[in-house]
N, C-alpha and C positions, 0 to 999 in steps of 0.2 A: 369796625373802622379800618380803612386801608392805611395803616400806619406806615407801611413801606413807601407808599406814594407821598404821604405827608412829609415824612422825614427826608426823602429824596428832594422834594420841592423846596423845603426849607434849607437844606444843605446847598442847593443851587442858588439860594438867595432870591427866590421869586415868590410872589404872592399868588393866591388862587386867581385873582383877577388878571395878573400878568400872564400866567399860564393859559388861562382861558382865552385871552386875546391872541396869544401866539398860535393857538390851534383852532381858533374860530368857533369857540363855544362861549357860554356864559359862565361867570364865576359860580353861580348857583349850580350849574351842571358839575363843575369840579367839586364843589362841596358835597353834592349827592354821591359822586364817585368815592370821595374820601370817606364818607360815612357808610359806604356800601349799600346805599338805598337803590342804586342802579348799577348795572354793569355796562360799560361803554362798548361800542362796536369795535371790532378788530382794527379798523382804520384809526379811530380815536385813541385806542390803546397804543398803537405804534407812534402816533404823533406825540402823545404824552411821554412815552419812553425816550423818544428822540430829544425832547426838551429837557428832561431831567437826567439824561445820560445813564439810564438804568434799563437793562433788558426787559422786554414785555413780560417774560416768564417770571422774573423776580418781582415785578410790580403787581401782577394780577393773578399769578398761578402758583405762588410760593407754597401754600399749604394744602394744595389739592390732594397730593399723594402722601401726606405724612406730615 
């Protein structure tokens, strides 16, 4: 599960649906990202990062090297 994204989204006070609408995807897509069933495109990663005010690297690449 992408806990960093989920926590950032909740801290920002937005639902999966609100995030989805703001970046032009479905809430199911956000759910799949949060459950790590899919990896979003770099473009979507950046849109999400902008919405939750967390860098892309922290949201999606935090544990790759350790």
